[in-house]
C-alpha positions as CSV (number, residue, x, y, z in Angstrom):
1,M,35.2,22.1,94.6
2,T,34.2,20.2,91.4
3,E,36.2,17.1,92.3
4,S,34.5,16.7,95.7
5,R,31.1,17.0,93.9
6,W,32.1,14.2,91.5
7,R,33.2,12.0,94.3
8,A,29.9,12.5,96.1
9,L,27.9,11.4,93.1
10,I,30.1,8.3,92.6
11,E,29.8,7.3,96.3
12,V,26.0,7.7,96.0
13,A,26.1,5.5,92.9
14,E,28.1,2.8,94.7
15,T,26.2,2.8,97.9
16,G,22.6,3.6,96.7
17,S,22.2,5.9,99.7
18,I,22.9,9.6,100.5
19,R,23.5,8.6,104.1
20,A,26.0,5.8,103.3
21,A,27.8,8.1,100.8
22,A,28.1,10.7,103.5
23,A,29.5,8.2,105.9
24,R,32.1,7.1,103.4
25,L,33.2,10.6,102.7
26,V,33.0,11.7,106.3
27,V,30.7,14.7,105.5
28,T,27.1,15.6,106.3
29,E,24.2,14.2,104.3
30,S,23.2,17.7,103.4
31,A,26.6,18.2,101.8
32,V,26.2,15.1,99.6
33,S,22.7,16.1,98.6
34,A,23.9,19.6,97.8
35,S,26.8,18.3,95.6
36,V,24.5,16.0,93.6
37,A,21.9,18.7,93.2
38,S,24.5,21.2,92.0
39,L,25.8,18.7,89.4
40,A,22.2,18.0,88.2
41,K,21.6,21.8,87.9
42,D,24.8,22.2,85.9
43,L,23.8,19.5,83.5
44,G,20.1,20.5,83.4
45,M,18.8,17.0,84.1
46,P,18.1,14.7,87.1
47,L,20.9,12.3,88.0
48,L,19.2,10.3,90.8
49,T,15.7,8.8,91.3
50,R,14.1,7.2,94.3
51,S,14.3,3.5,94.6
52,G,12.6,1.9,97.6
53,R,14.3,3.3,100.7
54,G,17.4,4.5,98.7
55,V,18.3,6.1,95.4
56,E,19.6,5.0,92.1
57,L,21.1,6.6,89.1
58,T,18.9,7.7,86.2
59,P,20.2,6.6,82.7
60,A,21.8,10.0,82.3
61,G,23.3,9.7,85.8
62,A,24.7,6.3,85.1
63,R,26.4,7.5,81.9
64,Y,27.8,10.5,83.6
65,V,29.3,8.5,86.4
66,E,31.1,6.3,83.9
67,Y,32.9,9.3,82.7
68,L,33.5,10.7,86.1
69,R,35.3,7.5,87.2
70,R,37.6,7.8,84.2
71,V,38.3,11.5,84.7
72,L,39.1,11.0,88.4
73,G,41.3,8.0,87.4
74,L,43.1,10.1,84.9
75,L,43.7,12.8,87.5
76,E,45.1,10.3,89.9
77,E,47.2,8.7,87.2
78,G,48.6,12.1,86.2
79,G,49.8,12.7,89.7
80,V,51.3,9.2,89.9
81,A,53.1,9.8,86.6
82,A,54.4,13.2,87.5
83,R,55.8,12.1,90.9
84,G,57.5,9.0,89.4
85,E,58.9,10.6,86.3
86,F,61.9,12.1,87.9
87,A,62.6,9.3,90.3
88,P,60.7,6.1,89.5
89,E,62.1,4.3,92.6
90,H,60.2,6.9,94.7
91,G,57.0,6.8,92.8
92,R,53.7,5.0,93.2
93,L,52.6,1.6,91.7
94,R,48.9,0.8,91.5
95,L,48.9,-2.9,90.8
96,G,45.8,-5.0,90.0
97,C,45.7,-8.8,89.8
98,V,43.1,-11.5,89.4
99,T,42.3,-13.6,92.5
100,T,44.4,-16.6,91.6
101,V,47.5,-14.5,91.0
102,G,46.9,-12.7,94.2
103,D,46.8,-16.0,96.1
104,S,49.9,-17.6,94.6
105,V,52.2,-15.4,92.5
106,V,52.0,-11.8,93.6
107,P,52.7,-11.9,97.4
108,A,56.3,-13.2,96.9
109,L,56.8,-11.1,93.9
110,L,55.7,-7.9,95.6
111,G,57.9,-8.8,98.6
112,R,61.0,-9.0,96.4
113,F,60.0,-5.8,94.6
114,H,59.5,-4.0,97.9
115,A,62.9,-5.2,99.1
116,A,64.6,-3.9,95.9
117,Y,62.6,-0.6,95.9
118,P,61.4,0.2,99.4
119,A,60.6,3.8,98.6
120,V,57.9,2.9,96.0
121,E,54.4,3.3,97.4
122,L,52.5,0.1,96.6
123,G,48.8,-0.2,96.0
124,L,47.2,-3.6,95.4
125,E,43.7,-4.5,94.1
126,V,42.7,-8.2,93.9
127,G,39.5,-9.3,92.3
128,P,37.8,-11.2,89.4
129,S,39.1,-10.5,86.0
130,A,36.1,-8.3,85.0
131,R,36.6,-6.1,88.1
132,V,40.3,-5.6,87.6
133,W,40.1,-4.7,84.0
134,S,37.2,-2.3,84.7
135,L,39.5,-0.5,87.2
136,F,42.3,-0.4,84.6
137,E,39.9,1.1,82.0
138,D,39.0,3.8,84.5
139,H,42.7,4.6,84.9
140,R,42.7,3.5,88.5
141,L,45.5,0.9,88.0
142,D,48.9,1.1,86.3
143,V,49.7,-2.6,85.9
144,V,47.4,-5.6,85.7
145,V,48.6,-9.2,86.2
146,A,46.0,-11.5,84.8
147,G,45.2,-13.8,81.9
148,R,45.3,-12.6,78.3
149,P,44.1,-9.0,78.3
150,P,40.9,-8.0,76.7
151,Q,40.7,-6.0,73.5
152,L,40.9,-2.6,75.1
153,Q,42.2,0.4,73.2
154,D,45.1,1.3,75.6
155,V,46.5,-2.0,77.0
156,V,49.8,-3.6,76.1
157,P,51.0,-6.9,77.5
158,R,54.7,-6.4,78.5
159,A,55.7,-9.7,80.2
160,Q,54.3,-13.2,80.5
161,C,54.6,-16.1,82.9
162,D,53.8,-19.8,82.2
163,N,50.6,-21.0,83.7
164,R,48.8,-24.4,83.2
165,L,45.3,-25.1,84.3
166,V,44.6,-28.7,85.4
167,V,41.5,-30.5,86.6
168,V,41.9,-31.9,90.1
169,G,39.8,-33.7,92.7
170,A,40.1,-36.0,95.7
171,P,41.8,-39.3,94.6
172,A,38.6,-41.3,95.1
173,V,36.6,-38.8,93.0
174,V,39.2,-38.8,90.2
175,A,39.3,-42.6,90.2
176,T,35.5,-42.8,89.8
177,F,35.0,-39.7,87.6
178,D,31.8,-39.9,85.6
179,A,31.1,-37.1,83.0
180,A,27.4,-37.4,83.6
181,A,27.4,-37.5,87.4
182,T,30.6,-36.0,89.0
183,A,30.1,-32.4,90.2
184,W,32.2,-29.5,89.0
185,L,33.2,-26.8,91.5
186,L,33.3,-23.4,89.8
187,R,34.8,-20.0,90.4
188,E,32.7,-16.9,90.6
189,D,31.2,-15.2,87.5
190,G,33.6,-12.8,86.0
191,S,36.6,-15.0,86.7
192,G,38.9,-15.9,83.8
193,I,39.2,-19.4,85.1
194,R,35.4,-19.7,85.4
195,G,35.2,-18.8,81.7
196,A,37.9,-21.4,80.8
197,C,36.1,-24.1,82.9
198,D,32.7,-23.4,81.3
199,Q,34.3,-23.7,77.8
200,L,36.1,-26.9,78.8
201,R,32.9,-28.5,80.1
202,A,31.1,-27.5,76.9
203,D,33.9,-29.0,74.8
204,L,33.8,-32.2,76.7
205,A,30.0,-32.3,76.7
206,V,29.9,-33.1,80.4
207,S,26.6,-33.1,82.1
208,G,27.5,-33.4,85.8
209,P,26.1,-30.8,88.2
210,A,27.9,-27.6,89.0
211,M,28.4,-25.7,92.2
212,T,29.7,-22.1,92.4
213,L,32.0,-21.8,95.4
214,G,33.7,-18.6,94.5
215,S,37.3,-18.1,95.4
216,N,40.3,-20.2,94.4
217,G,40.8,-21.4,98.0
218,A,37.1,-22.4,98.2
219,V,37.1,-24.6,95.1
220,L,40.3,-26.3,96.2
221,A,38.9,-26.9,99.7
222,G,35.8,-28.3,98.2
223,A,37.8,-30.6,96.0
224,V,39.9,-31.8,98.9
225,A,36.6,-32.5,100.8
226,G,35.4,-34.7,97.9
227,L,32.7,-32.5,96.6
228,G,33.8,-32.8,93.0
229,V,36.5,-31.7,90.5
230,T,37.7,-28.3,89.7
231,L,39.9,-26.4,87.2
232,V,42.8,-24.6,88.9
233,P,46.3,-23.5,88.1
234,H,48.7,-26.4,88.6
235,E,50.8,-24.2,90.9
236,A,47.8,-23.6,93.2
237,A,47.1,-27.4,93.5
238,A,50.7,-28.6,93.6
239,G,51.0,-28.8,97.4
240,H,47.7,-30.7,97.7
241,V,48.8,-33.1,94.9
242,A,52.2,-33.7,96.6
243,A,50.4,-34.4,99.9
244,G,48.0,-36.9,98.3
245,D,44.9,-34.8,99.1
246,L,44.2,-34.2,95.4
247,A,45.0,-36.0,92.1
248,V,45.1,-34.6,88.6
249,L,42.3,-35.8,86.3
250,D,43.6,-36.4,82.8
251,L,40.9,-35.2,80.4
252,P,41.1,-34.5,76.7
253,G,42.5,-31.0,76.0
254,T,44.1,-30.6,79.4
255,P,46.2,-29.1,80.8
256,L,45.1,-25.8,79.4
257,V,47.9,-23.4,78.7
258,R,46.9,-20.0,80.0
259,P,49.9,-17.7,80.6
260,W,49.7,-14.8,83.0
261,F,50.4,-11.4,81.5
262,A,51.7,-8.2,83.1
263,S,50.1,-5.4,81.1
264,T,50.4,-1.6,81.1
265,R,49.2,1.3,79.0
266,Q,50.8,2.3,75.7
267,G,52.6,5.1,77.7
268,P,53.1,3.6,81.2
269,T,54.2,5.6,84.2
270,A,57.9,5.4,84.9
271,T,57.3,3.4,88.1
272,A,55.1,0.9,86.2
273,A,57.9,0.5,83.6
274,L,60.3,-0.1,86.6
275,F,58.1,-2.9,87.8
276,V,58.0,-4.6,84.4
277,R,61.8,-4.4,84.1
278,F,62.0,-5.9,87.6
279,L,59.9,-8.9,86.4
280,L,62.3,-9.4,83.5
281,T,65.6,-8.9,85.3
282,D,65.2,-10.0,88.9
283,P,67.2,-13.2,89.5
284,E,64.1,-15.0,90.9
285,A,61.3,-13.5,88.9
286,G,63.3,-13.5,85.7
287,R,63.3,-17.3,85.6
288,R,59.5,-17.3,85.2
289,W,58.8,-14.1,83.3
290,S,59.7,-13.3,79.7
291,A,59.2,-10.2,77.5
292,V,56.2,-10.1,75.2
293,L,57.0,-9.0,71.6
294,V,54.0,-7.2,70.3
295,R,53.5,-6.4,66.6
296,T,51.7,-3.1,66.0
297,H,50.9,-1.0,63.0
298,G,53.3,1.8,64.1
299,P,56.4,2.4,66.2
300,A,56.6,0.6,69.5
301,S,55.6,2.5,72.5
302,P,58.8,3.4,74.4
303,V,58.9,2.5,78.0
304,P,60.6,4.9,80.4
305,S,63.8,3.5,81.7
306,P,64.5,3.8,85.4
307,G,67.3,6.3,84.7
308,G,64.8,8.7,83.0
309,G,65.7,7.9,79.4
310,R,63.4,6.2,76.9
311,Q,64.1,2.6,76.0
312,G,61.9,0.4,73.8
313,L,60.6,-2.8,75.5
314,L,58.5,-4.0,72.6
315,T,59.6,-5.0,69.1
316,A,57.2,-3.8,66.4
317,T,57.0,-3.8,62.6
């Protein structure tokens, strides 16, 4: 089957090993090797090359895998769309969100959505901004909750939620802050907050050392421990500030206003549209989320209503 051959090559690309790919797919190594060899024969060019004790993609193989991920994502998306079109409340929602949202906003939100629509099959992917948008571009996610979306061809912000980024540190660190000496605790590369923090530090011309701790929880824990200051959503630090573990550092240009956006495709699945409408109409979520009015060069993309009709969510001129 062609699809199984595609998945075999993708797994080899991700693991760098025929053996590891076979273990993931629960098939024999010879089956994986045969699948890759068959694809290479069809294309008339090698897709893999030896690299140390493993394998890696050739340039042609790497380009081919990019397309395979999108094709498989589209196939999955098509199935999701078809199953949810007739009854969105019995469909599937593939939601992606950046780490900070996954820590603070999404758990309670998904809990309320699940209570309202228990028959919807939920899938959640949490990761850095670059990772989440890559999955969306490969059609492996229906909705992304993150900062301002990148300039992708098929992404439309549907709803937004207020979010302010503040610089915090232990009270003693904040009281003695020195732009040339105080350390900054940074998120991982690919994080939207990391990019905002790097830009803020450049704008302020601070020269203090920097430490990359990774997750939102890690930078907060480091700040509480007195390692330095960090840029985080106000909501994430509010409990620590109220308890006196952290204090907000008032710096020029802060707080940074960086709303969260819930984004879909131009033509979202009916279940994705149901989720967006939930954000805007649920008594609890609706107090924080508001519709995004997007101006386009043509008619607004209609969003399927839960009842099966078509109802425009966006205003366009």
